[in-house]
C-alpha positions, 0 to 999 in steps of 0.5 A: 619127214618134211612137213608144212605145219598149219596151226589151229586153236588147240592143235596143229596139222602137219601136211607131208611135203612128199604129197605137196605139188605146190603151195600158194597164197590164196586167190579168189580165182583159184577155184574157177576150174571145174575139174578140180577137187576143193577141200577146206581143211577148216570145214573138213575138221568141222571148225569155225571158218578161218580166213583162208590164206594159203592153198596147197595143191596135192600131188595126184598119184594118178597123173604126172605132176603137171600144173595144167593137169585137171582133177587136182586136189586143192586144199584151202588152209588158214595159214602155213605156220612153218616148214618143219622136219618131224623125225619118224620115231616121234610119230605114233599111229592113231590109237585104234579106238580113235581111228574108227571115228570119221575125224581121225580117219583123215590122219595117219599119225599123232605126236606132241611138239616140244611144248606138249601141243597136239600135232596130227599128221594129215593122211594126204593119200586119203584126202586125195580120194575124197570125192568132194568137189565144189567151187567155193572154199 
């Protein structure tokens, strides 16, 4: 699975490219459109506010992939570290005991990279359905 990897202090988040419409450098004007959903990954994960460097526009399954479409989900992230391939056999389901916590409902899988660091696979389908709308990251 092709992913964009976003690193935090103690773990990384892998964002599946199949759900990404576009990736861009963060600009202040991106959140002036009223009909979009804006989600800050740092705030969503209840982490200290990191400098937002990139925006990822997620594909909305209800509309055609169109840059002019409204109701886009725009994910604010600190930075995309790299694009990487994660073999499906290395991704494990979130343990049932963890899947009941609100933090882990945002993820569809868990794995460890070659250095043993934790990587969580973002459940982009779940994220697109979050009705969190705002104007600032």
